[in-house]
N, C-alpha and C positions, 0 to 999 in steps of 0.2 A: 916601153910601157904602151899599152893600147890607148888610143885617143878616145876619150869619153865623149858621148853625144854624137858619135859618127857611126860607122858600120861595125857591127859586132863580129868578133871571132865566132865561127859557127857553133851554136849549141848542138848538143847531141841530136842528130837527125832522126826524126820519127820514121821517115821513109826507110832509113838504113836498118831499122829494127825488123823490117819485113823479110829480110834475107833468111835462108835456111839456117837452122841451128848449127853451131860448131862446138861439139862437146868438149873440145880441148881448151876452150876459152873460158869456161865457167865452172864453178863447183857443181858437183853431181846433182844436188837438190834443184838448183836453178835450171840446169840443163833439162831435167825432166819436165819442169813447168813450161819452159819455152818450147821444147820440142813437141810436147803434146799439143800446144796451141798451134804450132806450125803444121802438124799432121792434119789437124782439123780443118785448117784453111790457110794454105800457103800463098794463094794468089793475092798480090797487092790490090789495093782499091782502085777504082776506076776514075779517081780524081775528086777534087774538093766539091765539085758541083753535082756529084751523083746523089740522087735521093731515093733510088730503088733499094729497098732494104736487102742487104746481102744475106746469104745463108748464115745463121749464127753458128758459132763453134759448138761442138758437142758438149753435153753435160759432163762427160768424163774429163774433158780438158779443164773446165772450170773447177771441178771437184778436186783436182790435183793441188791447187793453190793451198799452201800449208797455213796461211794466216787469214783465211776467209772469215770475215765477221769478227775478227779479233778486236777487242777493245784496247784502249790505251793501257789499261791496267794489265790486260793479258800480255801485251807486248813488253811492258816494263818487267813483269814477273819473269818472262822468258829471258830477258837480258840480265836481270839480277841473279837468276839461278845459273846462268851460263848455258842454258839450253839454246840460245840464239844470240847472235851479235847484231849490232846495228847494220853492219855490212851485209850480213845474210838477209836481214829483213829488207834492206834497200834493194839488194839484188833480186829478191823475189818479187817485189812490187814492180821493178823495171821489167822483169820478164813477163809479168802479167800484162803490163801496158803493151809490150811487144805482141802479145797474143791477141789482145782484144781491141786495141785502139786504131791500128791501121791495117789490120787484116781481120779475118773472122767477121764479127759483127760491125767492125769499123765504127766504133763509138765516137771517134774524133773529139774526145774530151780534152786531149793534150795538144798544146801548140809547140812547146819546147821542153826538152829534158835537160837537166842540169849536168853538163859534162864533168862537173866536180863532185857529184853526189857521192860516189863511192869513196873518194878521198876524204870528204867531210865525215862520212860514216866511220872510216878507219880512225880518224883523229879522235872522234867521240868515243870509240871503243877503247882507244889508248887512255883517254881520260878516265873512263870507268875502271879500267884495270889498275890505274894509279890511285883509285879511291875517290876520284872527283866525279860526282853526279850533279849536274846543274839544277835538276828539278824533274818534274813528272814528264816533260817532253824530251828529255835527253835521249838522243839517238833515234827519235821518231820521225819517219818521213812525213812531210807535209807538202801539199801542192797549193799554189797561189794563183789567183786570177791574173790574166795577162794585162791588166791595167795597173798593176802594182810594181813600182820600180825595184829593180835589183841591179846593183852595180857589180855585175859579174860577167860571165860569158853567155848570159841569156839576154834576149831583147825584151823590150816592153813596148807594146804596139796597140793595145786595145783591139787587137784583131784586124787592124787596118793595114792595107798595103801601103798607105801613105807614110806609115812609120816603120815599114819593114827595115830591119837592120839597126834600128835605133837602140842604143845602149844608154841607160840612165847614168847621169854623172854621180849619183849617190844612191844608197839604199833608201827606200821608204822607211820612215820611222818604225813602222810595225815589222818590217823585214829585219831591221837591226835587232828588234826585240826577239824575233823568232831565232835569229842566229845566236843571240846571247843566251837564250833558253836551251840551246843545244839541239835544235831541230835540224833535220836534213831536208833542205828545200829541194824537193825531187824534180820540180819543173813548174812550168806555167800552163794554165788551163785555157782552153778555148772559151769563147764567150759570144754573146750577141755583139756585133761590131759596134764600137763606141758605146758600149753598155746599153745598147738598144735605143740610142738617141740619134738615129740617122734617118729613118724613114717611117712613115705612117703605115706602110705595107710590108714591114719586115717580117722575117721568120726568126723567132727566138732561137738562139744558139747558132746562127749562121754568121760567119765572118769571112772576109775576103782572104785572110791568111789560112784559116783552118777548115773552111767548109762548114757543113751542117753537123752539129752535135746531135746524137741520137739518144733517145730514151731507152735505157737498158731493159725496161719492163715490156716494151713493145717498140721495135726499132723503127717503125714508121710513124711514131708519135713524137710530139715536141718534148724537149726537156725543160721547157719554159726558160726564162732568162731574167737578167742577163748573165748571172753566174752559172751558166749552163754546164760548162765543163767541170767546174768545181763540184757541183752537185752530183754529176754523173760519175766522176772519179771516185767519190766516196761511196756512192750507191753500189757501184760495180766492183768495189774492192780493188781499185787501182791505187788507192792511197787510204790511210786510216783517217786523215783529217785534211780539211781544205779551208782556205780563206776566200770568201767572196766579198762583193761590195753591193750596197743597195742605195738607191735613191728613192724608189717606191716599188717594193715587191721583188727586187732582184736577188735577194737572199732567200726570202721565205717562199716565193713561188717555185723556183727550181728545187729547193729542198723538199717541199711538199710533193711536187710532181714526181720526184725521184725517190720518195720513201725514206728520207733522212730527216735529221734535226738541223734547223738553222736558227741562229740568233741574230736579229738586227738590233744592235745596242742603241742606247740613248746617244744623241748627238753630243759629242764632247768626251765620251768615255774612251773612244779609240781615235787615234790620230789619223788625219787624212793627208799628211805631208807625204809627197812622193807617190800619190795615187792620181792617175789620169781622171780628171773630174767631169761631172755633169754640173752639179750645183752645190755650193758650200752650205746652203741652208738645209740640205737633206742628205748629202753623201755620207756614208759611213761604211767601214769594213766590218765584217762579222764572221764568226766561226761556223763551220759546217762539219757535222760528224754523224756517226750512226747511232749515237746515244746522247742523251742530255748530258750525261757525265763527261763524255769526251768533249763535247762542244763547250761546256763550262770550263774545263781545264784549259782549253785553247783560249777562251775569252780572258782568262787570268793572265795569259802571256801578252795578248794584244792590248789590253787596257793599260793606260798610263798617260801621264802628263808629258806633252811634247812642247818644248819652247817654240817650235815652228808652227804650231797650230793653236791659236789663241782659244779656240773652243774648249780645249782640254784643261784650261786653267781652273775651271769650276767643277771638274770631274769628281765624282764621289767613287773613287776606285777602291774595290775590295782586293786584298792581296791574293785571295784564293776563293774562287766562286764555287769550287766543289764542296765547300763546307755547307752550302745551302741545299745540297742534295738530301732531301728528306722524304722518305717513302710515305710518311704520314702527313704530308703537308696539306692534303685535301681536307683532313678533319678540321672542321671549324672554319674553313675558308669561305669567303663570300664572293661568288663569281657572277658577274652580270652577263647576260646573253644578248648579243646584238643580232637581230635578224633583218631589220629593214636595210635594204641595199646590200646586204651581205649573204642572203640566202634567197631561195626561190628561183635561181637560174638553172638548177639541175636537181631533179628529184632524188636520184640515188645519193648524191652528196648530202642533201638535206636529211635523208634517212640515216646515213652514217652519223651525221651531226646529232640527231636526236638520240641515237644510241650512245654517243659520247657523253651527252648530258646526263644520261642515266648512269653511266660509269662514274661521272663526277659526284653525283648524289650518293652512289653506293660507297664512295670513298669518304663520305662524311661532309661534303661541301654543301653549303646552302646555295642553290642555283636560282637566281632571279631572272626569269625568262622574259623575253620580248621587251627589253628596255629600249628606249629610243635615245640614240646618241645625239645630243644637241649639236646643231650646226652642220651635221654630216650632210653633204650634198651642196654646201654653200661655198666651198673653197676649191673646187676642181679647176675652174678657169684661172683662179689666182695661182694655183700650183703650176700650171702650164706656163703662165707668163713668167714666173720666177725662174723656172728651169731654162727657158729660152735666154733670158737676160744673163743669168749666171753662167750658163754653158759658154757663151761667147767670151765673157770676162775671164772666167776661170781657166778655160782651155787655152786662150791666148797667153795667159800668164804661165801656165805649165809649159807650153811649147817654147816660149821665149827662154825658159830656164834650162832647156836642153843644150843651149850653146849655139855658136854661129854655124857649126857644121851639121846641125840637125836637118833631117830630110825635109821637114816642113816646119814653119815657124809661126803659123797663125791659122785660125779657122778658115780664112780666105784661101790660104795655101792648100789646105786639105780639100776644100771644094774644087779648086782648080785642078789638083792632082786627080781627083775622081773623074772629072770631065775628060782629062787627057787620057786616062786609063780606063775609060768607060767599059770596054769589053771584059776587063778583069775585075774592076772594082764594083761595077753595077750591073752584073749579068741578070739579076732578078728584080731588084727594087732600087729605088732612087735615093736621093739625099735631101728630101724636102725639109726635114727637121734641121739639118745643118744650114740650109739656105734661110729658113725662117729665123734661126738664131743670129745669123750674120746680119740680118736686116735690123736687129735691135740696136739701141744706143747704149749708153753707159748706165751704171747703177745709181746715177743721180736722177734718172728720169722719173716723172711722177707716176707713170703707169706701173713701173716696178715697185715704187714705194707704196703705192696703194695696194698692190698685190700682197706685199709683205704684211700689211695691216690685216687684210682679209684672211690670210693664212693663219694668223694667230687664233682664229676661231677653232681650229682643229684641236690644239692643246687645251683651250678653254673648255671645249665640249667634253673631252675626256676627264679633265680635272673636276668639273662640276658634277658629272654623273657619278664618278667614283666617290666624291664627298657626300653626295645626297644619299646614297645607299650604303655607305661605309664598305665599299668593295675592296677586295684584294686584287682582282684582275677582271678584265673583260675577255670574252671568248666569242669566236666565230669560226666558220670554216675558212681555211686559208684560200682555197680556190677550187676549181673543178678538176676532174681528171684530165690527163693530157689529151689534147686534140691532135689530129693528124698533121704531119708536116706538110706545108703547102708553100712552096717558093713562088708560086704564080700569084696567089691571092694574098698570102700572108697569114698571120696567126688568126685562129678562130677562137677568140677569147670570150669566155662566158661571164665570169665574175670573180671578184676577189675581195679581201678585207684589209689589204695592206695600207690603204691611203691615210686613214686617220693617224696611225702611228708614224707613218712616213712624213707627213706634212708637219706634224707637231714635233718631230724629232724624238719620239718616245720609243721605248723598247718593244719588241715583238718577237715571240718565240713560236716556231711551228714544230709540231711533233706528228708522227704518223697516226692517222685516225682510222685507217682501214683501206679497203680496196673496192674498186668498181670494175668488174670484168678484168681483174688482175692488175689494174692501174692504181697506183697509190693516191691517196687523198690525205691532206693534212688538216690539223686543227691549230688555230692560232690563239695564243694567250698574250694579251698586251695590256699595258697600264701606263701610269704616269712616269715622268722622268725619274731615272735612277732606281726603278723598281725591279731591276734584274734579279736581285736575290730572291724576292718573293716569287717572281715568275719562274725562275729556275726550279724552286722547290715545288711549285704546283705542276709544272710541266713534267718534272721527273716523277712525281707521284702518279700522275696520269699514265705516263709511259710504262712505269713498272706494273701498274694495275692491269694494263691492256696488252702490252707487248705486241703491237701490230706490225713492227718491222719484220719484213721478210726479204731475203736477197733476191735480186732480179733474175729472171730466167732467160733473158736474151732472146725472147720470142720475136719472130719476124713481124707479128701483128697481134693486136688485142682481139681482132675479129678472126675467128678460125676459118670462116668460109666467106669468100668474097661474094657480094650480091651478083646475081645474073643480070 
């Protein structure tokens, strides 16, 4: 038996998928998919640190994929009717990853592929033939962020070379729920290293292990982060569903920037056990899909009480979140608009937001414009303090749990590794945030306790505004269109709306709102604790009324002509 917490047996190599197709090894359907991708772009990438957008694969290669934009319902219908098996679906997604992730446009959304994926799909197909279907995700491929533990032949590294080869001693609680629900865990997705808690000058979607994730709508643009690969995988049809994690914006920003749906749940609804942490006050895993319906179905699997995570003991878990999908949910809904500190940073985004408000009114909602969110702007410094203290405490605890043979066992070890391996680990930006966190003391320090008190204003502000106006939801743009990737200077971030829901631990759902020069922009619906059912209904109704989702075109750039 393989030793846990040490070096992993190699997961399926992404580099190996760049070799020419071998028609004798795959069913005919998958051979067509993989070989068309190979004909379009057979040359492997130039390395993890390449940022020059490669030539995208041709439209014909992408069009061959038989499950493009298929929903969870479509895939289940195909398996129920016998038109497709889980193995065929899994093979097709693996072939598409081979065509798009390390050749062609080199999306770099994936870090590891599960070498057991096809065997798992076969077993689930056998169960279906025997009359056992576990639920709506039976046989469905899902990808998960590489900070979520899997006790299998894949590693869990948060994208860091310091954890390269590390195998978790046990599945994260939510991974066990995914397995129990009959999903096929297809692989681990790339991310902003350490969930973007390493440097103040980082590039979202870059990790030492995986290089730079690219936005499939314009390959020279940022995918946002830190759940970059999860969002890109779903957007580019590398997987039908993904799991990301968020501390502040790390689900909703990449979801919006890549034209998909992302749900950041209430703290306590989804377990954090077995997830590489930033801060227990704000960390949460959330579903990502191309539709609200798909994301809601995945949320129903992820949500649940975990004895290992005390926050879940108070959870108000619904057994099926898809029952709140209501195309008429806008009728009679009262929605409050937050503009201050959430708009005004990008004119085209503001214009799309105004159009979205008109769509909400057309659906029968009462829209109360330009409400002021109490205390917003008062807790940013407190949030930062909390994250620094809790990152040191929580990461040290996680690393100690990997066992005596773990490659690193503390935050101090991570910092020392990066210094020793500076050319590999820090070719573009440094580790200022890791160093700031290491300087903090324990969770009994007054600075930390005072910050926790200040942070309570976030939830109090949302609660009071909702009660004052008898609102069902608050709404704001999720953020700006994607900025250009810049490994020299770092992210060119304009604005966002995620902080109040993140600091309060309240739910937030982003849905596509439209496009600016072909780049997706999202709209966020957020509200008080445990309001996921209401938010899902409103988000679904808006989505069905507007249908802004369009698949990406893998363009080299959003700007057709470079300036002279």
